C-alpha positions in Angstrom: -2.3 98.2 11.6 -5.5 99.0 9.8 -4.0 98.0 6.5 -2.8 94.7 8.0 -6.3 94.0 9.2 -7.8 94.6 5.8 -5.3 92.3 4.1 -5.8 89.5 6.6 -9.6 89.9 6.3 -9.5 89.7 2.6 -7.2 86.7 2.7 -9.5 84.7 4.9 -12.1 82.3 3.3 -15.2 80.8 4.8 -15.1 77.3 6.4 -17.0 75.6 3.6 -15.0 77.2 0.7 -12.9 74.0 0.2 -15.9 71.8 0.1 -17.7 74.2 -2.3 -14.7 74.3 -4.6 -14.5 70.5 -4.7 -18.2 70.4 -5.5 -17.7 73.0 -8.2 -14.9 71.0 -9.7 -17.0 67.8 -9.6 -20.0 69.5 -11.2 -20.9 68.1 -14.6 -23.5 69.1 -17.2 -26.5 67.0 -18.1 -25.0 65.8 -21.4 -21.8 64.8 -19.7 -23.7 62.9 -17.0 -25.7 61.0 -19.8 -22.4 60.1 -21.6 -20.9 58.9 -18.3 -23.9 56.8 -17.5 -24.0 55.3 -21.1 -20.3 54.5 -20.8 -20.8 52.7 -17.4 -23.7 50.7 -18.9 -21.5 49.7 -21.9 -18.7 48.7 -19.6 -21.1 46.6 -17.5 -22.4 45.0 -20.7 -18.9 44.2 -21.9 -19.0 46.3 -25.1 -16.6 48.9 -23.7 -13.2 48.3 -22.1 -13.2 48.5 -18.3 -11.3 51.0 -16.3 -7.8 50.2 -15.1 -6.2 51.1 -11.8 -3.6 53.8 -12.2 -1.5 52.6 -9.3 -1.6 48.8 -9.8 -2.5 48.5 -13.5 -5.3 46.0 -12.8 -8.8 46.0 -14.2 -11.6 47.6 -12.1 -14.7 45.5 -12.0 -17.4 47.5 -13.9 -20.1 45.9 -11.8 -18.8 47.5 -8.6 -21.2 50.2 -7.1 -20.3 53.8 -7.3 -19.7 54.2 -3.6 -16.9 51.6 -3.8 -15.1 52.8 -6.9 -15.4 56.5 -6.1 -12.9 58.0 -3.7 -13.9 60.5 -1.0 -13.5 64.1 -1.9 -10.9 64.9 0.8 -8.4 62.5 -0.8 -8.2 64.6 -4.0 -8.0 61.3 -6.1 -8.8 62.4 -9.6 -7.7 59.2 -11.4 -9.7 55.9 -11.2 -8.2 53.7 -8.6 -9.1 51.5 -5.6 -6.2 52.7 -3.5 -8.4 54.4 -1.0 -9.5 50.9 0.2 -6.0 50.0 1.4 -4.9 50.8 4.9 -2.6 53.8 5.1 -0.4 52.2 7.8 0.0 48.7 6.2 3.4 47.1 6.7 5.4 45.6 3.9 5.2 41.9 3.7 8.2 39.6 4.1 10.8 42.2 5.1 14.4 41.0 5.6 15.7 43.9 7.6 18.0 43.1 10.5 20.3 44.8 13.0 23.5 46.2 11.6 26.5 44.7 13.3 29.6 46.6 14.5 28.0 50.0 14.2 28.6 52.5 17.0 27.0 55.8 17.8 28.5 59.2 18.6 31.7 59.2 20.7 31.5 61.7 23.5 34.5 63.8 24.7 32.7 65.2 27.7 30.3 63.7 30.2 26.8 64.8 29.5 24.2 65.2 32.3 21.8 62.3 32.3 24.2 59.8 30.7 25.3 56.5 32.2 27.4 57.3 35.3 29.5 54.2 34.8 30.6 54.4 31.1 29.3 57.7 29.9 26.9 56.5 27.1 23.7 58.5 26.7 21.6 55.6 25.4 21.2 53.8 28.8 21.4 54.4 32.5 23.7 53.0 35.2 21.2 50.4 36.1 21.1 49.0 32.5 24.9 49.3 31.8 26.6 46.1 30.7 30.2 47.4 31.1 32.4 46.4 34.0 31.7 48.5 37.0 34.5 51.1 37.3 36.2 52.1 40.5 36.3 55.7 39.3 33.3 56.2 37.1 33.0 58.3 34.0 31.0 60.9 35.8 33.9 61.4 38.3 36.8 61.8 35.9 35.1 62.2 32.5 37.6 59.9 30.7 37.3 56.9 28.5 33.7 57.6 27.6 32.0 54.7 25.7 30.2 55.5 22.4 26.4 55.3 22.3 24.7 52.2 21.1 23.3 52.2 17.6 19.6 51.5 18.2 17.5 50.3 15.3 13.8 50.0 15.2 12.8 47.2 12.9 9.2 47.2 11.6 8.9 43.5 11.1 5.7 41.7 10.1 4.3 38.5 11.6 6.5 36.2 9.6 9.6 38.4 9.9 9.4 38.2 13.7 9.3 34.4 13.6 11.9 33.8 10.9 14.7 31.8 12.7 17.1 32.4 9.8 16.6 36.2 9.6 19.9 37.9 9.9 21.9 34.8 9.0 25.2 35.5 7.3 26.7 32.6 5.2 30.1 34.1 5.6 30.2 33.0 9.2 29.9 29.4 8.2 33.1 29.5 6.2 35.1 29.0 9.4 33.3 25.7 10.1 34.0 24.5 6.6 37.7 25.4 6.8 38.0 23.5 10.1 36.5 20.4 8.6 38.7 20.7 5.5 41.8 20.8 7.7 40.6 17.7 9.7 40.0 15.8 6.4 43.4 16.8 5.0 45.1 15.6 8.2 43.2 12.3 8.0 44.3 11.8 4.4 47.9 12.5 5.4 47.8 10.0 8.2 46.2 7.4 5.9 48.9 7.9 3.2 51.6 7.6 5.9 50.1 4.3 7.1 49.9 3.0 3.5 53.5 3.9 2.9 54.6 2.2 6.1 52.6 -0.9 5.1 54.3 -0.9 1.7 57.7 -0.7 3.3 56.8 -3.5 5.7 55.7 -5.6 2.8 58.9 -5.0 0.9 60.9 -6.2 4.0 58.8 -9.3 4.3 59.4 -10.1 0.6 63.2 -9.6 1.0 63.2 -12.0 3.9 61.2 -14.6 1.9 63.7 -14.2 -1.0 66.6 -14.8 1.3 64.9 -17.8 2.9 64.2 -19.3 -0.6 67.8 -18.6 -1.7 69.1 -20.5 1.4 66.7 -23.4 0.6 68.0 -23.6 -3.0 71.6 -23.7 -1.9 70.8 -26.5 0.6 69.0 -28.5 -2.1 71.8 -28.0 -4.6 74.4 -29.3 -2.1 72.3 -32.3 -1.3 71.8 -33.0 -5.0 75.6 -32.8 -5.7 76.3 -35.1 -2.9 73.8 -37.7 -4.2 74.8 -37.5 -8.0 78.5 -37.0 -7.8 80.9 -34.5 -9.4 80.7 -35.8 -13.0 77.2 -34.5 -13.5 78.0 -30.9 -12.5 76.9 -29.6 -16.0 73.6 -31.3 -15.9 73.1 -30.2 -12.3 73.9 -26.6 -13.3 71.3 -26.8 -16.0 68.7 -28.3 -13.7 69.6 -25.7 -11.1 69.1 -23.0 -13.7 65.7 -24.5 -14.5 64.8 -24.7 -10.9 65.9 -21.1 -10.4 63.8 -20.0 -13.3 60.8 -21.9 -11.9 61.4 -20.4 -8.5 61.7 -17.0 -10.0 58.4 -17.4 -11.8 56.9 -18.6 -8.6 58.3 -15.6 -6.7 57.0 -13.2 -9.3 53.6 -14.9 -9.3 53.4 -14.8 -5.5 54.5 -11.1 -5.5 51.8 -10.3 -8.1 49.2 -12.1 -6.2 50.2 -10.3 -2.9 50.0 -7.0 -4.7 46.5 -7.9 -6.1 45.3 -9.0 -2.6 46.6 -5.8 -1.1 44.9 -3.7 -3.8 41.6 -5.5 -3.2 41.9 -5.1 0.5 42.6 -1.4 0.2 39.7 -1.0 -2.3 37.3 -2.9 0.1 38.6 -0.8 3.0 37.6 2.4 1.2 34.2 1.0 0.3 33.2 -0.7 3.5 34.6 1.7 6.1 33.8 5.3 7.1 35.0 7.7 9.7 33.0 8.0 12.9 33.2 11.3 14.6 34.1 11.6 18.3 34.5 14.4 20.8 38.3 14.1 20.6 40.0 13.8 17.2 42.5 11.3 18.6 39.6 8.8 19.2 38.3 8.8 15.7 37.7 5.3 14.5 36.5 3.5 11.3 33.6 1.1 11.2 31.4 -0.6 8.6 28.4 1.3 7.2 25.1 0.1 8.3 23.9 -0.2 4.7 25.2 0.4 1.2 24.3 4.0 0.2 23.2 2.9 -3.2 20.3 0.8 -1.8 16.8 2.2 -2.2 15.3 3.6 1.0 12.4 1.6 2.4 10.0 4.5 2.1 10.8 4.7 -1.7 10.0 1.1 -2.5 6.3 1.8 -2.9 5.1 5.4 -3.5 1.5 4.6 -3.0 0.0 6.7 -0.1 -2.2 3.7 0.9 0.8 1.3 1.2 2.7 0.5 4.4 3.1 3.4 6.8 6.6 4.8 7.4 7.3 6.4 10.8 10.0 9.0 10.1 10.7 9.5 13.8 11.6 5.9 14.6 12.5 5.1 10.9 10.4 2.0 11.0 8.0 0.5 8.5 6.3 -2.5 10.1 4.2 -3.7 7.2 5.4 -5.0 3.9 5.5 -2.2 1.3 5.4 -4.7 -1.6 2.6 -6.9 -0.2 0.8 -6.9 -3.6 3.7 -8.7 -5.3 4.5 -12.4 -5.3 7.5 -13.8 -3.4 9.5 -14.6 -6.5 9.0 -11.0 -7.8 10.1 -9.5 -4.5 13.4 -11.3 -4.4 15.6 -10.1 -1.5 14.1 -6.7 -1.1 12.8 -5.2 2.2 9.7 -6.9 3.5 8.9 -4.9 6.6 10.3 -4.7 10.1 7.8 -7.3 11.3 9.2 -9.8 8.8 12.7 -9.2 10.0 11.5 -9.4 13.6 10.0 -12.9 13.1 12.6 -14.4 10.8 15.9 -16.0 11.5 16.8 -16.8 15.1 14.6 -14.1 16.5 11.8 -16.6 17.3 14.2 -19.0 19.1 15.7 -16.1 21.1 12.2 -15.1 22.2 11.4 -18.6 23.3 14.7 -18.8 25.2 13.9 -15.5 26.9 10.4 -16.6 27.9 11.8 -19.9 29.2 14.4 -18.0 31.3 11.6 -15.8 32.8 9.4 -18.8 33.7 12.3 -20.7 35.2 13.3 -17.7 37.3 9.8 -17.5 38.6 9.9 -21.1 39.7 13.2 -20.6 41.6 15.8 -21.5 39.1 18.9 -19.4 39.0 19.0 -18.7 35.3 19.5 -15.5 33.2 19.6 -15.5 29.4 21.8 -12.4 29.2 24.2 -13.0 32.1 24.6 -16.7 31.4 23.5 -17.4 27.8 25.3 -20.8 27.5 23.7 -22.2 30.6 20.2 -20.9 29.6 20.5 -22.4 26.2 21.7 -25.8 27.5 18.8 -25.9 30.1 16.3 -25.0 27.3 17.5 -27.8 25.2 17.2 -30.3 28.1 13.7 -29.0 28.7 12.7 -29.5 25.0 14.1 -33.0 24.8 12.7 -34.2 28.1 9.4 -35.4 26.6 11.0 -37.1 23.7 13.6 -38.8 25.8 11.0 -40.1 28.2 9.0 -41.6 25.4 12.0 -43.3 23.9 13.0 -44.6 27.3 9.6 -46.2 27.9 9.7 -47.8 24.4 13.2 -49.1 25.0 12.1 -50.7 28.3 9.2 -52.4 26.6 11.4 -53.8 23.9 14.0 -55.1 26.4 11.3 -56.8 28.4 9.1 -58.3 25.6 11.2 -58.2 22.5 9.9 -57.7 19.0 12.3 -55.2 17.6 12.4 -57.0 14.3 8.7 -56.4 13.7 8.9 -52.6 14.3 10.6 -51.8 11.0 8.7 -53.1 7.9 10.3 -53.2 4.4 10.0 -49.9 2.5 8.8 -51.7 -0.6 5.9 -53.2 1.3 5.0 -49.9 3.0 4.8 -47.8 -0.2 3.1 -50.5 -2.3 0.1 -50.9 0.0 -3.2 -49.1 -0.6 -6.6 -49.3 1.2 -8.6 -48.6 -2.0 -9.8 -51.8 -3.7 -10.6 -51.3 -7.4 -11.2 -53.9 -10.2 -10.7 -53.0 -13.8 -11.9 -54.6 -17.0 -9.6 -55.3 -20.0 -10.7 -52.1 -21.7 -9.9 -50.0 -18.6 -13.5 -49.7 -17.2 -13.9 -49.9 -13.4 -15.8 -53.1 -12.5 -15.7 -52.9 -8.7 -14.6 -50.1 -6.4 -14.4 -46.3 -6.8 -12.5 -44.7 -9.6 -9.6 -42.4 -8.7 -10.8 -39.0 -7.7 -9.8 -36.3 -10.2 -8.5 -32.9 -9.1 -11.3 -30.5 -8.8 -11.2 -27.1 -10.3 -12.0 -23.8 -8.7 -15.5 -23.7 -10.3 -18.5 -25.5 -8.8 -19.2 -28.9 -10.1 -22.1 -31.4 -9.8 -24.6 -28.6 -8.9 -28.2 -29.9 -9.4 -30.9 -27.3 -9.8 -34.7 -27.4 -10.5 -35.1 -31.0 -9.2 -32.9 -32.2 -12.0 -30.9 -35.4 -11.6 -28.2 -34.3 -14.1 -26.2 -31.1 -14.4 -26.8 -28.3 -16.9 -24.9 -29.0 -20.2 -24.9 -32.8 -19.8 -27.0 -33.2 -23.0 -26.8 -31.5 -26.4 -29.6 -31.2 -28.9 -28.2 -31.6 -32.3 -31.4 -30.5 -34.1 -31.4 -27.0 -32.4 -27.8 -26.8 -31.5 -28.5 -26.0 -27.8 -27.3 -27.5 -24.5 -29.7 -29.0 -21.9 -30.3 -31.6 -19.2 -29.7 -35.3 -19.9 -32.5 -36.3 -17.5 -35.4 -34.5 -19.2 -33.9 -33.1 -22.5 -34.9 -29.5 -21.4 -33.0 -26.8 -23.2 -33.9 -24.0 -20.9 -31.8 -23.7 -17.7 -34.7 -22.5 -15.5 -37.1 -25.2 -16.6 -38.5 -27.6 -14.0 -37.5 -31.3 -14.5 -40.1 -33.5 -16.1 -38.7 -37.0 -16.5 -39.1 -38.6 -19.9 -40.6 -42.0 -20.0 -38.8 -44.9 -21.7 -41.5 -45.3 -24.4 -41.6 -41.6 -25.3 -37.8 -41.6 -25.6 -37.7 -44.6 -28.0 -40.6 -43.7 -30.2 -39.2 -40.5 -31.8 -35.8 -42.2 -32.3 -37.4 -45.2 -34.2 -39.4 -42.8 -36.3 -36.4 -40.8 -37.2 -34.3 -43.9 -38.1 -37.0 -45.7 -40.2 -38.6 -42.7 -41.7 -42.0 -43.6 -40.0 -44.2 -41.0 -38.5 -44.4 -41.2 -34.7 -47.6 -42.4 -33.0 -48.6 -38.9 -32.0 -48.5 -37.7 -35.6 -50.6 -40.8 -36.7 -53.1 -40.1 -34.0 -53.4 -36.4 -35.0 -53.8 -37.4 -38.7 -56.5 -40.0 -37.8 -58.3 -37.5 -35.7 -58.3 -35.0 -38.6 -59.5 -37.6 -41.1 -62.3 -38.7 -38.8 -63.4 -35.1 -38.5 -63.5 -34.6 -42.2 -65.4 -37.9 -42.7 -68.2 -36.9 -40.4 -66.9 -37.8 -37.0 -68.0 -41.5 -37.1 -65.2 -42.4 -34.6 -64.8 -40.7 -31.2 -62.1 -38.1 -31.0 -58.9 -39.1 -29.3 -58.5 -36.9 -26.1 -55.2 -35.2 -25.8 -53.3 -36.3 -22.7 -51.7 -34.0 -20.2 -48.2 -35.3 -21.1 -48.8 -34.2 -24.7 -49.5 -30.7 -23.6 -46.2 -30.2 -21.7 -43.6 -27.7 -22.8 -39.9 -27.3 -22.0 -40.4 -24.0 -20.2 -43.0 -24.6 -17.4 -43.8 -28.3 -17.8 -47.4 -27.7 -19.0 -49.7 -25.5 -21.1 -52.6 -25.4 -18.8 -53.3 -21.8 -19.7 -54.5 -23.0 -23.1 -57.1 -25.4 -21.7 -60.5 -24.2 -23.0 -63.0 -26.7 -21.6 -63.1 -27.1 -17.8 -65.3 -29.5 -15.7 -67.4 -27.3 -13.5 -67.8 -29.9 -10.8 -64.1 -30.5 -10.5 -63.4 -26.8 -10.6 -65.8 -26.2 -7.6 -64.2 -29.0 -5.6 -60.7 -27.6 -6.4 -61.8 -24.0 -5.3 -63.3 -25.3 -2.1 -60.1 -27.3 -1.3 -57.8 -24.3 -2.1 -59.8 -22.0 0.1 -59.8 -24.5 2.9 -56.0 -24.8 2.6 -55.5 -21.1 2.7 -57.6 -20.7 5.9 -55.7 -23.5 7.6 -52.3 -21.9 6.7 -53.6 -18.5 7.7 -54.8 -19.8 11.1 -51.8 -21.9 12.0 -49.2 -19.7 10.3 -47.3 -22.7 9.0 -47.7 -26.3 8.1 -47.9 -28.8 10.9 -45.6 -31.9 11.1 -48.5 -34.1 9.8 -49.1 -31.8 6.9 -45.4 -31.9 6.0 -45.4 -35.7 6.1 -48.6 -36.1 4.0 -48.2 -33.5 1.4 -47.0 -34.3 -2.1 -43.5 -34.1 -3.4 -44.0 -31.1 -5.6 -45.4 -27.9 -4.1 -48.1 -27.7 -6.9 -48.9 -31.5 -6.9 -52.5 -32.5 -6.3 -53.7 -34.9 -3.8 -54.9 -37.6 -6.2 -52.2 -37.2 -8.8 -48.5 -38.0 -8.3 -46.5 -35.1 -9.7 -49.3 -33.7 -12.0 -52.0 -31.1 -11.7 -55.3 -30.9 -13.6 -56.5 -27.8 -15.5 -59.2 -27.3 -12.9 -56.7 -27.3 -10.0 -54.5 -24.8 -11.9 -57.6 -22.6 -12.5 -58.5 -22.8 -8.8 -55.0 -21.8 -7.8 -55.1 -18.9 -10.3 -58.4 -17.6 -8.8 -57.5 -17.9 -5.2 -53.8 -16.9 -5.1 -52.8 -13.7 -3.4 -51.6 -10.8 -5.6 -49.2 -8.4 -3.8 -49.7 -5.7 -6.4 -53.5 -5.7 -6.0 -54.7 -2.5 -4.2 -57.8 -4.2 -3.0 -56.0 -7.3 -1.6 -56.2 -5.9 2.0 -60.0 -5.6 1.9 -60.7 -9.2 0.9 
């Protein structure tokens, strides 16, 4: 005993010996620690290859902290891995395990205490037994003991528990396929027997036709012999032979045509009919298919997700899937259920149904489904009532007063009359009346802008090669219209034709010569019309000398006008009636402004971008 105590005492180790051994195993020198740290920095920088998981073979992120990559000491995980992050009790994903069929447990030969008293199985009790209750139980006689159930515990995941096809065995479906194959073979046999019976019936009909034709030939031959006499028997024989040949050809042709018709019918029968299943095989019938299976389904006509919506539950597509195409490009393709609903006789049937409802409300005994002929006839009478009443009134008037010959005018007179009166010259010009209106295009025509009386592009300047307005010869589209006077328009044309300088050039030359000569003659003042340009209608900005008195009056008048507009907020009716045509026109000048008025407008106008405008 003393020796056993010594051995047991020496074999014992302190509680922290395992932890100390693990710490001793994990102890590293300073040089090893420096090398390990340098290797980790190189891996983080990308100069060294990262560690790989020993279990999965995947790369371990070198930027992970040490407390994530390092496993606890009690797992004894020496190799680099992230396995310690996985759950130890995780289930396998997507298991396909299922209960084993037909497997039985142990078969007992003696009743065991605690087993089922009814059948003797040890895996359930008498309360849960599914066997037939015995008059003499297994506990009483100990015979015919049932084997134990083979109980399996399947550890299924979430998807495995809800997989409705888990445990399905394709071999069980072979019986269904064999049953259908036997039904199809029987159908083919019945069909072949029917075709054979039909062929026999056709042969019997042909034989009857041949016999009938033969009797007719004999009858015709007898009648011909009686009419021609006995001396022409040879010719009659020849003609009979020819007739028989012709009849034979006719018979063969008819037989061939009958065969072709039968073949076509059988072919069409196979194409256009199909078997419709019923509860009883004796009631199986054939009917036409609802559509040809080679047709494109309505939901495949347009694969755009933004096209017509298809409801798979009701198999309806109300809108047109090919609405972006023209009618000639669509052809006879599907155009939506609404198109079919409102095409054909559907509209008339709807009107008939509404008429039947309204008539029934008013006490008429009418029903569009129970008595369709009566409902349709009453609806026709209702529609023709107004027309018949009008025709009856007109007929009564004609019978009373007469004048039927004046109601129908000659067609030549009706189509030759026209209310438009137009007179033409010999060269085709319209002298009186309005010319025939031409078909307008989709672009806007006769649009007048900027107070112009002609459209843009109605005049072409041959000198500059630019288009403009015919009313003012402006070549800028945004220019305001300044009408050209008749004298100003003729003077440049005469100067160009005769090679003579225009009066304006002569006036400028004379003014220059007088200035050089000493200015004995007064200088010709430049008119405002001479200072106009094609852009803004004037060059008042270039005016150098201004009349101070006129400028003061223009300023006073502009300020007075601004105060009045600011006080009333808008122009009065009298102001609207008395103001000039142009918004910038002066009071004393018709359609023109002076340099002083333009300067007053420039000095008194409001500037929206002026930061001090609110303090004025």
